[in-house]
C-alpha positions as CSV (number, residue, x, y, z in Angstrom):
1,M,-0.3,-0.1,-0.1
2,T,1.1,3.6,-0.8
3,K,1.3,6.2,1.6
4,D,-1.9,7.8,0.3
5,A,-3.9,4.4,0.5
6,I,-2.9,4.4,4.6
7,A,-3.3,7.6,4.8
8,L,-7.3,7.6,3.5
9,T,-7.5,4.0,5.7
10,V,-6.8,6.5,8.5
11,L,-8.7,8.9,7.6
12,V,-12.0,6.2,6.9
13,V,-11.7,4.5,9.5
14,L,-11.5,7.9,12.3
15,A,-15.1,9.5,10.3
16,V,-16.5,5.8,11.1
17,G,-15.7,5.7,14.3
18,F,-16.7,9.4,14.6
19,L,-20.1,9.2,13.0
20,S,-20.5,5.7,15.2
21,L,-19.6,7.9,18.3
22,V,-22.9,10.7,16.6
23,L,-25.0,7.9,16.7
24,V,-24.3,6.8,20.4
25,L,-24.9,10.4,21.4
26,M,-28.2,10.4,19.7
27,K,-29.2,6.9,21.4
28,S,-29.8,5.3,17.5
29,P,-30.1,0.9,17.2
30,M,-27.3,2.0,14.2
31,W,-24.3,2.7,16.3
32,I,-24.1,-1.2,16.6
33,V,-24.7,-2.5,12.8
34,F,-23.4,1.0,10.9
35,P,-19.6,0.5,11.6
36,V,-19.6,-3.7,11.1
37,V,-21.3,-2.9,7.8
38,F,-18.6,-0.2,6.6
39,A,-15.7,-2.3,7.4
40,G,-17.1,-5.3,5.1
41,L,-17.8,-2.6,2.5
42,G,-14.2,-1.7,3.1
43,A,-12.9,-5.0,2.8
44,I,-15.4,-5.8,-0.3
45,C,-14.0,-2.8,-1.9
46,Y,-10.2,-3.6,-1.4
47,G,-10.8,-7.0,-2.7
48,I,-12.0,-6.0,-5.9
49,D,-8.9,-3.0,-5.8
50,D,-7.0,-6.1,-5.3
51,L,-8.1,-8.1,-8.3
52,V,-8.7,-5.1,-10.4
53,V,-4.3,-4.6,-9.9
54,K,-3.7,-8.5,-10.5
55,F,-5.5,-8.7,-13.4
56,K,-3.5,-5.4,-14.4
57,N,-0.6,-7.0,-13.7
58,R,-1.1,-10.1,-15.7
59,E,-1.8,-8.3,-18.8
60,R,1.3,-6.6,-18.8
61,E,3.3,-9.8,-18.0
62,A,1.3,-11.3,-21.7
């Protein structure tokens, strides 16, 4: 991962954490589900990105 990707990941994690805190302070039941769903979405996006990078590397080698 590049420094930009690491910085973006840290910022997204902080944003999700702060939004979860806001949901807790609002006494919303969504604060339980929101971080888990967002983490799953992030894992899916990183997985897709990894597959795209591998596919591009294979095309360059061929």
